[in-house]
Steps between C-alpha positions, in 0.01 A plus 500: 500500500218246501323452169131555466435127490654450843297784644191354330574161655535650855205729452305194374591315821377802693175517317453124514533533879253788502259299289515235766462735792268753339273272289545128543481528878177698472353256247558221746348711786195564279449122494547469877302800625145598478426750221435769760825438687694507170331827421609643833859386439514643145352824636798524732758413237368741243486777764866420585593521135346848471661626820842347424535716190389806689775446753746409239407816297694414186850494655560149356447629153716800564781286629498282190534809284736711715747250634610359159545852384719599805305810579622508853736329742344159549526485883350851543223430248379178671520647859318824409231312317443284815452818701228621264331159493457511882277812455293344219459179696367682809241689295396178333461321830278773643297521181441118489375494857258792436372335185422172676345675804261703285378234256541151661452295811514134602738269309575753225621751763715259709658329198542840326704652794746217484541541127551878540811417706598233244485763229740734676755227542454381139560850366848510660588152366392618154744789509796295626433249223510777238832616636650157441345481153650836403845366598434188284467277812176324412603199702423654839132561409474167335604291805312703755188465283551126494525500881177705529324255267614195692376645827171600341443136398582393855241737641237348267602148605472582870165678435364184333637226722440674830158641394603857599318830446543769238686705756779247514564550125485885539749510786719238339533712185595801714763298687681381190498853353678621817754231468557590132549862589754418772710283267499742203593792733801305640622405147465857370690654790781243482526495122513879446613626841203737519570777749283799618578815306223755455532682170284800438548500121395136464201556729388798292539286183304206648227719629461687176506193269333243728158653442499420126621145564297453813177626348553281196573203717207559735243588226628215286423244773177668608341483150606135488368387847267769635213305355569224752431733788184631330380147440544411864315814605205485250469124426652330801781259572370211290479711185855609562612141555364388158652800325833445657490120428512576125721796546769289673541303177549819305754623763703183440514576134566871560818400682655505148423876475664576840795275415588681176436845640733418793785372271460744206455828693866525625626342176330752270586781742869421459466513123292816479669807355800328353392420144139582426471274185647206684290570805179502299607179328547322827178641643307389193641141529411481868157641437422249219616209720275622785201553269520149351548345844200691637278402209611133549400511864167658398436209258584236755285654776195531277525141362542322835363733773194275563730196549735699722221639728328162527829342598601768754176599677191340654175532306402812696751697288388383153272802480814710460551366147261774378788749556777297350501675161494850643791420726693344214479837327635652814787262479573574138479878527709519814778289346494716190572815709831370632757652272303820439476575867866420557609733223308789650678445827855486369451788259409726793126521410387331816234772529332356193472167678335682791252668269420165331433310809310795651264509200466121534423521868234770446331288222526184713360644824226702320371194305532260792303727733209476246546139389614295796198569722277361219710240325747385766819326389375469136488877482842537678668273243345686201609836638852369568534394129376838379733696723803299401425562133490874575830463681660322213391752240627789712839329557543437131404852400748654754774273396444598134515865595822483712684196358393571144407138434212266545749210549271268317438396135173477323521124456507449884204739539291318246591158649404611851172653395415185311564278803297724734211506246508121482462457874245782524275300258537192719423700819186660353365159388547512124662163511658253745816286494569172683823376654626347171424815313683694769814300439463553127458873558836508682669318217367756246590788735860384539534452117378851443745631763795377288356705215461812714843484670774455239802277568732801512285664764487174701879473490546866609265454793683190610834679475366796697379303803816283502723808510648438150321777316707808409 
């Protein structure tokens, strides 16, 4: 069986590829396109992101929990899940077309339709990748993600050198998604000899449980990205373009969160229920490692965000620096939820995840309806930070109730609060720091880290991810 470090390496390759295709490519396009055209493109990509999770309906998350636990025959489970996904995909396709027809026209409508189709195809790819992950075959997803990233870069190159339109980029992204789906389907069928076999019991189980997973998955993505659609509607494509320009940097850093959730969900699921004391010990170690890593990313982002934005984007996007601190809090709070949310899933309290993200969505949409029309992308960023804090507090409280542990020590809490307070004072203008002082801040921060994380804990974390922890 592959060690966690091998799976992390492969997942790291996957997410590096996705950083290229999902963020770097768009950062380059932001430099090449007009602000309005980039806004139209990001409108389409964010719409596709929303619809992809609706069509996917949480089946990927279910697969990563059910397959390692051998709940059903593998062949039957995968085939019957595919049947149900056809239904959800059809509903999503119709819903996406109706949404665009009622609210948009012009470029937003034509680009949006293409991305609706893209979303349906992406949802199926997501599920097939989750099947391979659940069988500890991370390499399939890794290399197909690399291929997608390479072709995405080629699309940008052709767009630039041949002076093509935005539609070339949109159709190009759809084409490579189709190629990716064909390849992963062939590999899945050949590797596992998937054959048609309708199973009423599995379909009943999937239909009954998919709603908790699906609603969580859908609501979880909606509260995170619905503000993009609202920005496009109330403030226009240019406001969305500026918001997304800063957000793309955050998404690159948030890949860490997705990476660890992908790797640790099946790992913790396999450990759950065997030895509660050992399980809580492992979960606490993983949680501390992720908390420290998240805080370190938060520190780096706040210290150098102005340099990063100036380097990556034209001057038109510098106005977006006003939302950098709020989005850094989004980054921190979201990373901090990783282990708590995973534990609720593997302990069969997925309904608590649904309740959490539902409350978060209600708070997010309610505040954004009031704030975005008046304050635009500045208001959207502030609301996003507030709702992510609500989500974190709910996850921690539910985890304490059902897992009987906060999975964190007081020293880490105090250290985190002190760091956040420090950067809050900078953001609100109490003092400023230059580049040299930023470097010194990092040195002091790293020194304090060694005081917060003891040598014994560092050794255990290293042993855990290399597969040598028992």
